[in-house]
MIDOSE-1310 file (N, C-alpha, C; in nm, 2 decimals, decimal comma, always signed):
residues 112
merl	+10,30/+12,48/+8,35/+10,35/+12,44/+8,22/+10,26/+12,33/+8,16; +10,21/+12,35/+8,04/+10,12/+12,26/+7,97/+10,21/+12,14/+7,92; +10,16/+12,02/+7,95/+10,22/+11,90/+7,89/+10,20/+11,89/+7,74; +10,30/+11,86/+7,67/+10,29/+11,84/+7,53/+10,29/+11,69/+7,49
tekh	+10,33/+11,60/+7,59/+10,33/+11,46/+7,56/+10,26/+11,38/+7,67; +10,23/+11,26/+7,64/+10,16/+11,17/+7,74/+10,24/+11,04/+7,74; +10,25/+10,97/+7,85/+10,31/+10,84/+7,86/+10,22/+10,74/+7,78; +10,28/+10,66/+7,70/+10,20/+10,56/+7,63/+10,15/+10,45/+7,72
yaek	+10,03/+10,42/+7,71/+9,96/+10,33/+7,81/+10,01/+10,18/+7,80; +10,05/+10,14/+7,68/+10,08/+10,00/+7,67/+10,23/+9,97/+7,65; +10,31/+10,07/+7,62/+10,45/+10,06/+7,59/+10,53/+10,16/+7,67; +10,66/+10,14/+7,66/+10,75/+10,24/+7,71/+10,75/+10,35/+7,62
gyym	+10,77/+10,47/+7,67/+10,79/+10,59/+7,58/+10,67/+10,68/+7,59; +10,66/+10,78/+7,50/+10,56/+10,88/+7,51/+10,51/+10,91/+7,37; +10,40/+10,98/+7,36/+10,34/+11,02/+7,23/+10,30/+11,17/+7,25; +10,28/+11,23/+7,14/+10,24/+11,37/+7,14/+10,09/+11,38/+7,17
kcse	+10,05/+11,46/+7,26/+9,91/+11,48/+7,30/+9,83/+11,52/+7,18; +9,89/+11,61/+7,10/+9,81/+11,66/+6,98/+9,77/+11,55/+6,88; +9,84/+11,43/+6,89/+9,81/+11,33/+6,79/+9,67/+11,26/+6,82; +9,62/+11,29/+6,94/+9,48/+11,23/+6,96/+9,38/+11,30/+6,88
tcek	+9,40/+11,42/+6,84/+9,30/+11,50/+6,76/+9,35/+11,55/+6,63; +9,47/+11,51/+6,59/+9,54/+11,56/+6,47/+9,47/+11,51/+6,34; +9,46/+11,60/+6,25/+9,41/+11,56/+6,11/+9,52/+11,56/+6,01; +9,64/+11,60/+6,05/+9,75/+11,60/+5,95/+9,81/+11,46/+5,95
rscd	+9,88/+11,43/+5,83/+9,94/+11,30/+5,82/+10,09/+11,30/+5,85; +10,15/+11,42/+5,87/+10,29/+11,43/+5,90/+10,31/+11,53/+6,01; +10,40/+11,49/+6,10/+10,44/+11,58/+6,21/+10,55/+11,68/+6,17; +10,61/+11,66/+6,05/+10,72/+11,75/+6,01/+10,68/+11,89/+5,99
tcds	+10,55/+11,92/+5,96/+10,51/+12,06/+5,93/+10,42/+12,11/+6,05; +10,41/+12,03/+6,16/+10,32/+12,06/+6,27/+10,38/+12,17/+6,36; +10,31/+12,26/+6,40/+10,35/+12,36/+6,50/+10,38/+12,30/+6,64; +10,30/+12,20/+6,67/+10,32/+12,13/+6,80/+10,45/+12,06/+6,81
madi	+10,50/+12,01/+6,69/+10,63/+11,94/+6,69/+10,74/+12,04/+6,72; +10,73/+12,16/+6,67/+10,82/+12,27/+6,69/+10,82/+12,30/+6,84; +10,70/+12,31/+6,90/+10,69/+12,34/+7,05/+10,76/+12,23/+7,13; +10,74/+12,10/+7,09/+10,81/+11,99/+7,16/+10,96/+11,99/+7,15
vdrl	+11,01/+12,02/+7,03/+11,15/+12,03/+7,01/+11,21/+12,14/+7,09; +11,14/+12,26/+7,09/+11,19/+12,37/+7,17/+11,20/+12,34/+7,32; +11,09/+12,27/+7,37/+11,09/+12,24/+7,51/+11,20/+12,14/+7,54; +11,22/+12,04/+7,46/+11,33/+11,94/+7,48/+11,46/+12,02/+7,48
geye	+11,48/+12,11/+7,39/+11,60/+12,19/+7,38/+11,63/+12,27/+7,51; +11,52/+12,32/+7,57/+11,53/+12,40/+7,69/+11,58/+12,30/+7,81; +11,52/+12,18/+7,81/+11,56/+12,09/+7,91/+11,70/+12,04/+7,90; +11,74/+12,02/+7,77/+11,88/+11,98/+7,74/+11,98/+12,09/+7,78
daee	+11,94/+12,22/+7,75/+12,03/+12,33/+7,79/+12,04/+12,34/+7,94; +11,93/+12,32/+8,01/+11,93/+12,33/+8,16/+12,02/+12,21/+8,22; +12,01/+12,10/+8,16/+12,09/+11,98/+8,21/+12,24/+12,01/+8,18; +12,27/+12,06/+8,07/+12,41/+12,09/+8,04/+12,47/+12,20/+8,13
qgll	+12,38/+12,29/+8,18/+12,42/+12,40/+8,27/+12,42/+12,36/+8,41; +12,38/+12,24/+8,44/+12,37/+12,19/+8,58/+12,25/+12,24/+8,65; +12,15/+12,28/+8,58/+12,03/+12,34/+8,65/+11,92/+12,24/+8,66; +11,93/+12,12/+8,60/+11,83/+12,02/+8,61/+11,87/+11,91/+8,70
vrlp	+11,79/+11,88/+8,80/+11,83/+11,78/+8,90/+11,72/+11,68/+8,91; +11,76/+11,55/+8,90/+11,67/+11,44/+8,92/+11,68/+11,39/+9,06; +11,57/+11,40/+9,13/+11,57/+11,36/+9,27/+11,55/+11,21/+9,28; +11,62/+11,14/+9,38/+11,61/+11,00/+9,39/+11,47/+10,95/+9,45
ctvg	+11,39/+11,05/+9,50/+11,26/+11,01/+9,55/+11,17/+11,13/+9,55; +11,04/+11,12/+9,58/+10,95/+11,23/+9,58/+10,92/+11,27/+9,72; +10,88/+11,40/+9,74/+10,84/+11,45/+9,87/+10,72/+11,37/+9,92; +10,72/+11,33/+10,04/+10,62/+11,25/+10,10/+10,63/+11,10/+10,09
elvw	+10,73/+11,05/+10,01/+10,75/+10,91/+9,99/+10,83/+10,85/+10,11; +10,80/+10,74/+10,15/+10,88/+10,67/+10,26/+10,99/+10,60/+10,19; +11,11/+10,63/+10,23/+11,23/+10,57/+10,17/+11,33/+10,53/+10,28; +11,43/+10,45/+10,25/+11,54/+10,42/+10,34/+11,66/+10,50/+10,30
vcyp	+11,73/+10,55/+10,40/+11,84/+10,64/+10,37/+11,96/+10,58/+10,44; +12,07/+10,56/+10,36/+12,19/+10,50/+10,41/+12,29/+10,62/+10,43; +12,34/+10,63/+10,55/+12,44/+10,73/+10,58/+12,58/+10,66/+10,60; +12,66/+10,64/+10,49/+12,78/+10,56/+10,50/+12,88/+10,63/+10,60
kfkr	+12,88/+10,76/+10,60/+12,97/+10,83/+10,69/+12,95/+10,79/+10,84; +12,82/+10,76/+10,88/+12,79/+10,73/+11,01/+12,76/+10,58/+11,03; +12,77/+10,50/+10,92/+12,74/+10,36/+10,92/+12,60/+10,33/+10,98; +12,50/+10,40/+10,92/+12,36/+10,40/+10,98/+12,26/+10,40/+10,86
itrv	+12,15/+10,33/+10,89/+12,03/+10,33/+10,80/+11,91/+10,38/+10,87; +11,83/+10,46/+10,81/+11,70/+10,50/+10,87/+11,59/+10,52/+10,77; +11,47/+10,51/+10,82/+11,36/+10,54/+10,73/+11,32/+10,68/+10,74; +11,29/+10,74/+10,62/+11,27/+10,89/+10,62/+11,15/+10,92/+10,53
vyma	+11,07/+11,02/+10,56/+10,97/+11,07/+10,47/+11,01/+11,22/+10,46; +11,06/+11,26/+10,34/+11,11/+11,39/+10,32/+10,99/+11,48/+10,30; +10,99/+11,60/+10,36/+10,88/+11,70/+10,36/+10,91/+11,81/+10,26; +11,03/+11,82/+10,21/+11,07/+11,92/+10,11/+11,18/+11,88/+10,02
ksdi	+11,18/+11,92/+9,90/+11,28/+11,89/+9,80/+11,42/+11,93/+9,85; +11,43/+12,04/+9,92/+11,56/+12,09/+9,97/+11,62/+11,99/+10,07; +11,53/+11,92/+10,15/+11,58/+11,83/+10,25/+11,65/+11,71/+10,17; +11,58/+11,67/+10,06/+11,64/+11,56/+9,98/+11,78/+11,60/+9,93
lddv	+11,78/+11,72/+9,87/+11,91/+11,76/+9,82/+12,02/+11,78/+9,92; +11,98/+11,83/+10,04/+12,08/+11,84/+10,15/+12,14/+11,71/+10,19; +12,05/+11,60/+10,20/+12,11/+11,47/+10,24/+12,20/+11,42/+10,13; +12,16/+11,43/+10,01/+12,24/+11,38/+9,90/+12,37/+11,45/+9,89
ecga	+12,37/+11,58/+9,91/+12,50/+11,66/+9,91/+12,59/+11,62/+10,02; +12,53/+11,56/+10,13/+12,61/+11,52/+10,25/+12,65/+11,38/+10,24; +12,62/+11,31/+10,13/+12,67/+11,17/+10,10/+12,57/+11,07/+10,13; +12,45/+11,10/+10,17/+12,35/+11,00/+10,19/+12,31/+10,93/+10,06
iicr	+12,27/+10,80/+10,07/+12,22/+10,73/+9,96/+12,08/+10,69/+9,98; +11,99/+10,74/+9,90/+11,84/+10,72/+9,92/+11,80/+10,60/+9,84; +11,73/+10,50/+9,91/+11,70/+10,37/+9,85/+11,55/+10,35/+9,87; +11,49/+10,27/+9,78/+11,35/+10,24/+9,79/+11,32/+10,13/+9,89
tree	+11,42/+10,04/+9,92/+11,40/+9,93/+10,01/+11,51/+9,92/+10,11; +11,48/+9,85/+10,22/+11,59/+9,84/+10,33/+11,70/+9,75/+10,27; +11,67/+9,65/+10,19/+11,78/+9,57/+10,13/+11,87/+9,65/+10,05; +11,82/+9,74/+9,97/+11,91/+9,83/+9,89/+11,99/+9,92/+9,98
aeaa	+11,94/+9,97/+10,09/+12,01/+10,05/+10,18/+12,12/+9,97/+10,25; +12,09/+9,85/+10,29/+12,19/+9,77/+10,35/+12,31/+9,73/+10,26; +12,27/+9,71/+10,13/+12,37/+9,68/+10,03/+12,46/+9,81/+10,01; +12,40/+9,92/+10,01/+12,47/+10,05/+9,99/+12,57/+10,07/+10,11
lkge	+12,52/+10,04/+10,23/+12,60/+10,05/+10,35/+12,72/+9,96/+10,35; +12,70/+9,84/+10,29/+12,81/+9,74/+10,28/+12,91/+9,78/+10,17; +12,87/+9,88/+10,09/+12,95/+9,93/+9,98/+12,95/+9,84/+9,85; +12,84/+9,77/+9,83/+12,83/+9,69/+9,71/+12,83/+9,78/+9,59
deyv	+12,90/+9,73/+9,49/+12,92/+9,81/+9,37/+12,80/+9,87/+9,31; +12,69/+9,79/+9,31/+12,56/+9,83/+9,25/+12,51/+9,96/+9,31; +12,53/+9,99/+9,43/+12,47/+10,10/+9,50/+12,57/+10,22/+9,53; +12,70/+10,20/+9,51/+12,79/+10,30/+9,55/+12,81/+10,40/+9,43
């Protein structure tokens, strides 16, 4: 899938890739704007239907996993997206740092 936007280098947010070479003064009549709106609509539809999942980490990333059910913390490098989903469905809390995992294990409100 071709990206229609780029992350802004100096600020938060995104800009339309076509704006780099655009000669129009208004995006209102631009075909690219229609493509972006259509794509956003597809993502919103997928989210409403429960088809869009935001994973708490990426495949290959070293993370700390808190298993409250077993009162245990461990370091993990997930090798597949399905492994991440399996752990989350079983109640695991995936954290970027050991401190976050320890707080989650203690049941601190911020991480539960």
